Structure formats: structure tokens, C-alpha cells
Backbone as numpy.savetxt, mean C-alpha at the origin, in Angstrom:
# Nx Ny Nz CAx CAy CAz Cx Cy Cz
13.57 -54.06 -13.08 13.78 -55.49 -13.37 15.22 -55.83 -13.07
15.44 -56.97 -12.42 16.78 -57.39 -12.05 17.60 -57.63 -13.29
18.87 -57.25 -13.24 19.78 -57.51 -14.35 19.80 -56.43 -15.40
18.97 -55.41 -15.32 18.98 -54.36 -16.36 20.05 -53.33 -16.11
20.55 -53.25 -14.88 21.59 -52.28 -14.57 21.07 -50.88 -14.33
19.76 -50.65 -14.43 19.19 -49.33 -14.22 18.98 -49.08 -12.74
19.30 -47.85 -12.28 19.10 -47.56 -10.85 17.62 -47.54 -10.51
17.28 -47.89 -9.30 15.86 -47.87 -8.91 15.31 -46.45 -8.93
14.07 -46.33 -9.31 13.40 -45.03 -9.35 12.97 -44.65 -7.94
13.40 -43.48 -7.47 13.02 -43.09 -6.09 11.52 -42.84 -6.02
10.94 -43.08 -4.88 9.49 -42.85 -4.74 9.17 -41.36 -4.84
7.99 -41.06 -5.36 7.56 -39.66 -5.49 7.37 -39.05 -4.11
7.75 -37.77 -3.94 7.57 -37.13 -2.64 6.09 -36.98 -2.31
5.76 -37.05 -1.05 4.34 -36.91 -0.67 3.85 -35.51 -1.01
2.59 -35.36 -1.36 2.06 -34.03 -1.67 2.14 -33.10 -0.47
2.32 -31.81 -0.77 2.39 -30.82 0.30 1.05 -30.74 1.01
1.09 -30.67 2.31 -0.19 -30.60 3.05 -0.92 -29.30 2.75
-2.23 -29.38 2.70 -3.04 -28.18 2.48 -2.96 -27.28 3.70
-3.06 -25.97 3.49 -3.00 -25.05 4.63 -4.09 -25.37 5.65
-3.68 -25.39 6.89 -4.63 -25.64 7.97 -5.50 -24.41 8.16
-6.81 -24.61 8.23 -7.73 -23.48 8.39 -7.43 -22.72 9.67
-7.01 -23.45 10.70 -6.70 -22.77 11.95 -5.48 -21.87 11.80
-4.52 -22.28 10.94 -3.34 -21.44 10.69 -3.74 -20.19 9.92
-4.68 -20.32 8.97 -5.12 -19.16 8.20 -5.81 -18.13 9.08
-6.44 -18.58 10.14 -7.17 -17.68 11.03 -6.40 -17.32 12.29
-5.16 -17.80 12.39 -4.38 -17.54 13.60 -4.00 -16.06 13.67
-3.95 -15.50 14.87 -3.57 -14.09 14.99 -2.11 -13.88 14.60
-1.79 -12.64 14.28 -0.43 -12.31 13.88 0.54 -12.57 15.03
1.76 -12.96 14.67 2.78 -13.25 15.67 3.81 -12.13 15.72
4.48 -11.95 16.86 5.54 -10.95 16.94 6.65 -11.25 15.94
7.35 -10.21 15.51 8.42 -10.35 14.53 9.72 -10.69 15.23
10.51 -11.56 14.60 11.84 -11.80 15.15 12.78 -10.70 14.67
13.95 -10.64 15.26 14.88 -9.54 14.99 15.33 -9.53 13.53
15.58 -10.72 12.96 16.02 -10.78 11.57 14.96 -10.22 10.63
13.70 -10.55 10.89 12.61 -10.04 10.05 12.51 -8.53 10.15
12.68 -8.00 11.34 12.60 -6.55 11.52 13.73 -5.85 10.77
14.92 -6.43 10.77 16.03 -5.83 10.02 15.77 -5.90 8.52
15.18 -7.01 8.07 14.85 -7.11 6.63 13.82 -6.06 6.24
12.82 -5.86 7.10 11.82 -4.83 6.82 12.47 -3.45 6.73
13.38 -3.16 7.63 14.06 -1.88 7.60 14.88 -1.72 6.32
15.51 -2.81 5.88 16.30 -2.75 4.64 15.41 -2.50 3.43
14.26 -3.18 3.36 13.34 -2.97 2.25 12.78 -1.54 2.29
12.48 -1.04 3.49 12.00 0.33 3.63 13.04 1.32 3.09
14.29 1.07 3.38 15.36 1.94 2.87 15.43 1.90 1.35
15.29 0.70 0.78 15.31 0.57 -0.68 14.15 1.31 -1.31
12.97 1.24 -0.70 11.80 1.96 -1.22 12.01 3.47 -1.12
12.64 3.92 -0.05 12.91 5.35 0.10 13.88 5.83 -0.98
14.88 5.02 -1.28 15.83 5.38 -2.36 15.10 5.42 -3.70
14.24 4.42 -3.94 13.47 4.41 -5.19 12.59 5.65 -5.30
11.99 6.07 -4.19 11.17 7.28 -4.20 12.00 8.51 -4.52
13.19 8.61 -3.94 14.06 9.75 -4.21 14.43 9.81 -5.70
14.74 8.67 -6.28 15.10 8.63 -7.70 13.89 9.00 -8.57
12.72 8.47 -8.23 11.52 8.80 -9.00 11.19 10.28 -8.88
11.38 10.85 -7.70 11.10 12.27 -7.50 12.01 13.13 -8.37
13.28 12.75 -8.44 14.21 13.48 -9.30 13.81 13.36 -10.76
13.30 12.20 -11.14 12.89 11.98 -12.53 11.67 12.82 -12.90
10.64 12.78 -12.09 9.41 13.49 -12.46 9.55 14.99 -12.26
10.48 15.41 -11.40 10.62 16.83 -11.16 11.23 17.59 -12.32
11.94 16.90 -13.20 12.62 17.56 -14.32 11.88 17.39 -15.64
10.76 16.68 -15.64 10.09 16.36 -16.90 8.59 16.62 -16.81
7.98 17.04 -17.90 6.51 17.11 -17.90 5.94 15.71 -17.97
4.69 15.53 -17.55 4.07 14.19 -17.62 4.11 13.64 -19.04
4.38 12.36 -19.17 4.42 11.74 -20.47 3.02 11.55 -21.05
2.98 11.39 -22.38 1.68 11.20 -23.04 0.97 9.96 -22.51
1.74 8.91 -22.17 1.12 7.68 -21.68 0.40 7.92 -20.35
0.93 8.84 -19.55 0.26 9.13 -18.28 -1.09 9.80 -18.51
-1.12 10.76 -19.43 -2.37 11.44 -19.72 -3.40 10.48 -20.30
-2.96 9.58 -21.18 -3.87 8.58 -21.75 -4.42 7.69 -20.65
-3.56 7.29 -19.72 -4.00 6.43 -18.62 -5.05 7.11 -17.76
-4.82 8.40 -17.45 -5.79 9.13 -16.64 -7.12 9.26 -17.38
-7.07 9.54 -18.67 -8.32 9.67 -19.43 -9.09 8.36 -19.45
-8.40 7.26 -19.57 -9.08 5.97 -19.54 -9.69 5.71 -18.17
-8.97 6.12 -17.13 -9.52 5.93 -15.78 -10.76 6.80 -15.56
-10.75 8.02 -16.10 -11.92 8.89 -15.92 -13.12 8.40 -16.73
-12.87 7.57 -17.74 -13.97 7.01 -18.53 -14.64 5.84 -17.82
-14.10 5.42 -16.69 -14.70 4.32 -15.95 -16.13 4.67 -15.57
-17.04 3.75 -15.81 -18.44 4.01 -15.54 -18.69 4.34 -14.07
-19.65 5.22 -13.84 -19.97 5.61 -12.47 -20.59 4.48 -11.67
-21.08 3.45 -12.35 -21.61 2.28 -11.62 -20.50 1.67 -10.77
-19.29 1.69 -11.28 -18.12 1.22 -10.53 -17.48 2.38 -9.78
-17.50 3.56 -10.40 -16.79 4.70 -9.84 -17.33 5.17 -8.51
-18.65 5.20 -8.35 -19.21 5.70 -7.09 -18.84 4.82 -5.90
-18.98 3.49 -5.98 -18.50 2.67 -4.85 -17.00 2.82 -4.62
-16.24 2.93 -5.71 -14.79 3.09 -5.56 -14.45 4.40 -4.86
-15.23 5.43 -5.12 -14.98 6.72 -4.47 -15.27 6.65 -2.98
-16.17 5.75 -2.60 -16.37 5.52 -1.17 -15.14 4.88 -0.54
-14.58 3.87 -1.22 -13.36 3.22 -0.73 -12.20 4.21 -0.71
-12.20 5.15 -1.66 -11.12 6.13 -1.77 -10.92 6.92 -0.48
-11.97 7.06 0.31 -11.85 7.82 1.56 -10.92 7.13 2.56
-10.60 5.86 2.33 -9.64 5.18 3.20 -8.24 5.74 3.03
-8.05 6.61 2.04 -6.77 7.28 1.88 -6.68 8.59 2.63
-7.67 8.90 3.45 -7.65 10.12 4.25 -7.28 9.78 5.69
-6.66 10.73 6.37 -6.21 10.44 7.72 -7.39 10.27 8.66
-8.51 10.95 8.37 -9.69 10.76 9.21 -10.17 9.33 9.20
-10.19 8.72 8.02 -10.62 7.32 7.92 -9.64 6.40 8.63
-8.34 6.69 8.53 -7.35 5.84 9.18 -7.47 5.94 10.70
-7.71 7.13 11.20 -7.94 7.28 12.64 -9.17 6.48 13.05
-10.22 6.53 12.22 -11.42 5.74 12.50 -11.12 4.26 12.54
-10.32 3.78 11.58 -9.93 2.36 11.58 -9.17 2.02 12.86
-8.27 2.91 13.26 -7.51 2.67 14.48 -8.40 2.59 15.71
-9.38 3.48 15.80 -10.28 3.46 16.95 -11.13 2.19 16.98
-11.56 1.74 15.81 -12.32 0.48 15.74 -11.43 -0.69 16.18
-10.17 -0.68 15.72 -9.24 -1.74 16.14 -9.06 -1.75 17.65
-8.91 -0.55 18.24 -8.72 -0.47 19.69 -9.93 -1.01 20.43
-11.11 -0.72 19.91 -12.33 -1.19 20.55 -12.50 -2.70 20.43
-12.14 -3.25 19.25 -12.32 -4.68 19.03 -11.27 -5.51 19.74
-10.02 -5.04 19.73 -8.93 -5.86 20.25 -8.55 -5.53 21.69
-8.97 -4.37 22.17 -8.60 -3.91 23.51 -7.08 -3.77 23.64
-6.42 -3.50 22.53 -4.96 -3.29 22.54 -4.65 -1.89 22.04
-3.56 -1.34 22.52 -3.21 0.03 22.15 -2.20 0.11 21.01
-1.21 -0.79 21.02 -0.11 -0.63 20.08 -0.52 -0.83 18.62
-1.34 -1.85 18.27 -1.72 -1.98 16.86 -2.41 -0.75 16.28
-3.44 -0.20 16.93 -4.04 1.02 16.35 -3.09 2.20 16.33
-2.23 2.31 17.34 -1.24 3.40 17.33 -0.31 3.26 16.12
0.09 2.03 15.81 0.97 1.80 14.67 0.28 2.20 13.36
-0.99 1.83 13.19 -1.72 2.16 11.97 -1.85 3.68 11.82
-2.26 4.35 12.89 -2.45 5.80 12.82 -1.12 6.52 12.63
-0.08 6.07 13.32 1.24 6.68 13.17 1.74 6.57 11.74
1.61 5.37 11.16 2.06 5.18 9.78 1.32 6.11 8.83
0.00 6.23 9.00 -0.78 7.12 8.15 -0.37 8.57 8.29
-0.16 9.03 9.52 0.22 10.43 9.76 1.59 10.75 9.19
2.54 9.86 9.40 3.90 10.09 8.89 3.90 10.11 7.37
3.20 9.14 6.76 3.12 9.10 5.30 2.48 10.37 4.75
1.41 10.84 5.40 0.75 12.06 4.95 1.68 13.26 5.05
2.41 13.38 6.15 3.33 14.50 6.31 4.42 14.51 5.26
5.00 13.35 4.97 6.06 13.28 3.96 5.50 13.61 2.59
4.34 13.04 2.25 3.75 13.29 0.93 3.44 14.77 0.73
2.84 15.40 1.73 2.50 16.81 1.59 3.75 17.69 1.46
4.79 17.34 2.18 6.03 18.11 2.06 6.65 17.94 0.68
6.64 16.73 0.17 7.25 16.47 -1.13 6.46 17.11 -2.27
5.16 17.32 -2.10 4.38 18.01 -3.13 4.99 19.38 -3.41
5.33 20.11 -2.36 5.87 21.46 -2.53 7.27 21.40 -3.13
8.05 20.41 -2.74 9.43 20.31 -3.24 9.46 19.95 -4.72
8.67 18.96 -5.13 8.72 18.48 -6.52 7.95 19.42 -7.44
6.82 19.98 -6.98 6.09 21.00 -7.74 5.59 20.46 -9.08
4.88 19.35 -9.04 4.35 18.74 -10.27 2.85 19.01 -10.38
2.43 19.52 -11.51 1.03 19.90 -11.69 0.14 18.66 -11.77
-1.12 18.89 -11.49 -2.12 17.83 -11.62 -2.54 17.70 -13.08
-3.25 16.62 -13.42 -3.69 16.43 -14.82 -4.53 17.60 -15.32
-4.34 17.91 -16.59 -5.12 18.96 -17.25 -5.83 18.37 -18.47
-6.97 18.94 -18.79 -7.72 18.49 -19.97 -8.40 17.17 -19.80
-8.68 16.79 -18.55 -9.39 15.54 -18.30 -10.67 15.86 -17.53
-11.57 14.89 -17.47 -12.81 15.08 -16.73 -12.53 15.05 -15.22
-12.90 16.12 -14.55 -12.69 16.21 -13.11 -13.97 15.83 -12.37
-13.85 14.92 -11.46 -14.98 14.56 -10.60 -14.79 15.07 -9.18
-13.65 15.68 -8.92 -13.37 16.17 -7.58 -12.47 17.40 -7.68
-12.90 18.51 -7.10 -12.08 19.72 -7.10 -10.86 19.49 -6.21
-9.69 19.87 -6.71 -8.46 19.63 -5.96 -7.47 20.74 -6.26
-6.91 21.35 -5.22 -5.90 22.38 -5.38 -4.52 21.80 -5.13
-3.50 22.61 -5.38 -2.13 22.20 -5.06 -1.52 21.29 -6.10
-0.42 20.68 -5.72 0.36 19.86 -6.63 -0.05 18.39 -6.53
0.37 17.62 -7.54 -0.11 16.25 -7.63 0.84 15.18 -7.16
2.14 15.46 -7.18 3.12 14.40 -6.85 3.73 14.67 -5.48
3.76 13.66 -4.64 3.14 12.34 -4.74 1.70 12.37 -4.22
0.96 11.32 -4.49 -0.42 11.23 -4.02 -0.44 10.94 -2.52
-1.00 11.87 -1.75 -1.09 11.65 -0.30 -2.10 10.54 0.01
-3.17 10.44 -0.79 -4.14 9.35 -0.58 -3.45 7.99 -0.72
-2.64 7.84 -1.77 -1.94 6.57 -1.97 -0.95 6.31 -0.85
-0.25 7.35 -0.42 0.74 7.19 0.65 0.07 6.72 1.94
-1.01 7.37 2.33 -1.71 7.02 3.56 -2.30 5.61 3.47
-2.96 5.32 2.35 -3.61 4.01 2.20 -2.60 2.87 2.22
-1.48 3.04 1.51 -0.48 1.97 1.45 0.21 1.80 2.80
0.53 2.90 3.47 1.18 2.80 4.78 0.29 2.03 5.75
-0.99 2.38 5.80 -1.91 1.68 6.68 -2.08 0.23 6.26
-2.13 -0.02 4.95 -2.31 -1.39 4.46 -1.14 -2.28 4.83
0.07 -1.74 4.74 1.26 -2.54 5.09 1.20 -2.95 6.56
0.86 -2.01 7.43 0.79 -2.34 8.86 -0.34 -3.32 9.13
-1.50 -3.08 8.52 -2.64 -3.97 8.75 -2.37 -5.38 8.24
-1.65 -5.49 7.12 -1.35 -6.81 6.57 -0.56 -7.66 7.55
0.30 -7.01 8.33 1.09 -7.75 9.32 0.31 -8.05 10.60
-0.87 -7.45 10.75 -1.62 -7.61 11.99 -2.80 -8.57 11.86
-3.34 -8.73 10.66 -4.53 -9.55 10.49 -4.12 -11.00 10.19
-5.01 -11.96 10.42 -4.71 -13.35 10.06 -4.43 -13.51 8.56
-3.74 -14.57 8.20 -3.32 -14.78 6.81 -4.49 -14.75 5.84
-5.63 -15.25 6.25 -6.78 -15.32 5.36 -7.19 -13.93 4.87
-6.97 -12.90 5.69 -7.45 -11.56 5.37 -6.36 -10.64 4.84
-5.15 -11.14 4.67 -4.04 -10.26 4.26 -4.19 -9.63 2.89
-4.83 -10.29 1.92 -5.00 -9.60 0.62 -5.94 -8.40 0.68
-6.80 -8.33 1.69 -7.82 -7.28 1.72 -7.23 -5.88 1.84
-6.30 -5.61 2.79 -5.73 -4.26 2.85 -5.05 -3.83 1.56
-4.33 -4.75 0.91 -3.66 -4.41 -0.33 -4.67 -4.08 -1.43
-5.75 -4.84 -1.50 -6.78 -4.58 -2.50 -7.42 -3.22 -2.28
-7.73 -2.89 -1.04 -8.35 -1.60 -0.75 -7.40 -0.45 -1.08
-6.12 -0.60 -0.78 -5.15 0.44 -1.12 -5.05 0.63 -2.62
-5.10 -0.47 -3.38 -5.06 -0.36 -4.85 -6.29 0.37 -5.38
-7.45 0.10 -4.79 -8.67 0.80 -5.22 -8.56 2.29 -4.93
-8.01 2.63 -3.77 -7.81 4.05 -3.45 -6.96 4.72 -4.52
-5.85 4.09 -4.89 -4.94 4.69 -5.86 -5.60 4.85 -7.23
-6.22 3.79 -7.74 -6.82 3.86 -9.07 -7.95 4.88 -9.10
-8.70 4.97 -8.02 -9.82 5.91 -7.99 -9.35 7.35 -8.01
-8.14 7.62 -7.51 -7.60 8.98 -7.60 -7.39 9.40 -9.05
-7.10 8.44 -9.91 -7.06 8.75 -11.35 -8.46 8.87 -11.91
-9.37 8.04 -11.42 -10.75 8.08 -11.92 -11.38 9.46 -11.70
-11.06 10.09 -10.58 -11.63 11.42 -10.32 -10.82 12.52 -11.00
-9.72 12.14 -11.67 -9.00 13.08 -12.53 -7.97 13.95 -11.85
-7.45 13.55 -10.68 -6.55 14.45 -9.95 -5.12 13.96 -9.84
-4.82 12.77 -10.38 -3.45 12.26 -10.28 -3.04 11.52 -11.53
-1.75 11.65 -11.86 -1.12 10.83 -12.89 -0.64 9.51 -12.26
-0.36 8.50 -13.09 0.11 7.23 -12.54 1.38 7.35 -11.69
2.35 8.17 -12.12 3.57 8.29 -11.33 3.34 9.01 -10.01
2.30 9.83 -9.93 1.92 10.41 -8.64 1.55 9.30 -7.66
0.80 8.33 -8.17 0.35 7.21 -7.33 1.52 6.32 -6.95
2.43 6.09 -7.90 3.60 5.27 -7.60 4.45 5.93 -6.52
4.64 7.24 -6.63 5.40 7.95 -5.60 4.75 7.82 -4.24
3.43 7.99 -4.18 2.74 7.84 -2.91 2.85 6.43 -2.36
2.76 5.43 -3.25 2.86 4.04 -2.81 4.25 3.73 -2.25
5.28 4.30 -2.85 6.64 4.09 -2.34 6.80 4.70 -0.95
6.24 5.88 -0.76 6.28 6.48 0.58 5.55 5.59 1.57
4.32 5.19 1.21 3.53 4.37 2.11 4.21 3.05 2.44
4.80 2.41 1.43 5.48 1.14 1.68 6.66 1.31 2.63
7.46 2.35 2.41 8.61 2.59 3.27 8.19 2.91 4.69
7.21 3.78 4.83 6.76 4.17 6.17 6.11 2.99 6.89
5.27 2.24 6.18 4.62 1.10 6.80 5.60 0.06 7.30
6.58 -0.28 6.47 7.57 -1.28 6.88 8.43 -0.78 8.03
8.81 0.50 7.99 9.62 1.05 9.08 8.82 1.09 10.38
7.54 1.38 10.28 6.69 1.35 11.48 6.64 -0.04 12.08
6.50 -1.05 11.24 6.50 -2.43 11.75 7.84 -2.79 12.38
8.93 -2.39 11.72 10.25 -2.73 12.22 10.54 -2.09 13.57
10.05 -0.87 13.76 10.33 -0.15 15.00 9.38 -0.50 16.13
8.09 -0.64 15.81 7.10 -0.83 16.86 6.72 -2.29 17.09
6.82 -3.13 16.05 6.37 -4.52 16.13 5.02 -4.59 16.82
3.96 -4.02 16.21 2.68 -3.89 16.90 2.00 -5.20 17.26
2.39 -6.31 16.66 1.79 -7.60 17.03 2.39 -8.16 18.32
3.41 -7.48 18.84 4.10 -8.01 20.04 3.19 -8.01 21.25
2.25 -7.03 21.33 1.35 -6.97 22.48 0.08 -6.25 22.12
């Protein structure tokens, strides 16, 4: 109203446009140099976090909370557990190679499947080497659904699944990006369900997978061609 001395109220900003369906389904784009450097920096931070976690778990027995968590996971009903154990195979290098071959057949491109398989192989190699170095036993006194030898930290299944998921997330359209992460999470939780890993084993594997996956993207940029 004129004469009140109050400043005019600015108009409300227009609502943000809804995501375009075509953008959600658009193929992945090549990474710019700044993004690749950021990925390398995050990969380095994850590697440092893994080193610190390894030093922590290597000097201490598993905490009571870890054993309780594993027991609760093993109590998961087999109605859910059996399908999850099928998904769990995505944490094996054979399954990752299979995914890569399917990608090569569908896309007729070489670099994306090479990136997925490379990330899985590197993550597996690091995880298996660190098992011997850290020397952490697997859970005891829990229900075992899968015979497993050797040491538990870090989880190679989690490392392989997360490494492949990170690369795949950067390659698939936005609409499908949550799927690789969800599958990797199922792989990790199911490793507790079958009674062979503590939670920190899975965290260690996930840190390896995250670092390797991001470094693979930064070096290869598989969406480039």
C-alpha cells in the first residue's frame, strides 16, 4: 500500500523444473579433467581411511557389537536369505567378468567392460593380500550357512561388488544409478547373513572397492568411448 514505507515484496521464484525423462535416460557422458582429479582425491581419502581402519582392527579382537550384528544377520529368514545369496554372487570375480561380457555384447564397446573387470580384479587382489597382512579371524559361535577358510578382513566380496558398482554407476543412465549401489549393499549384508564376516570386514572391503572404482574411473574414463 502506498505511503506505508514498507519495501515491496519480491515475487516468489519459479518452481524448479522437474527432471526431464530424456535426461534420466541419457547415456553417461565423458568426465572433465576437474571431475577426474576430484575422483582421484576421494579415492586417496578412502585409501587412507582403509589404512587407518586396518591398523585399528589388526590390534583388537572384534567388539561385542560386531558379534551381535552378525548373529542378527544370521537370524534373517531364509525366505529373504536365499534370494540375497543369489545376489551375493555378484561379489565374485566370475560374476563381474560375466557382467563385463554382457556389457560388451550389448554396447559393442570395449572400454566400459574392461573398466568394470579391471576394477573388480584389482579390488580382489588388494583384499586378498590384506587378509594375510591383517590376520583377522572370521566370526565364531554363529550359524554358518557357507563354509569359508582363511581370514575375514577385509571382505573380498564387498571389495569386488563395490568397485564394480562405482564404475557401473558412472556408466549407466541416471535413472538406473541406484541399482548398482543397492546390489553391492545386498552383497555385503548377505556375507554377514551366511556368517562369514563381521561388519568392519565389510566396511574395509567397501573402502577398497570405493577407492579402486573411483581411481579406475579417473584413469580410464570408460564413458569416453
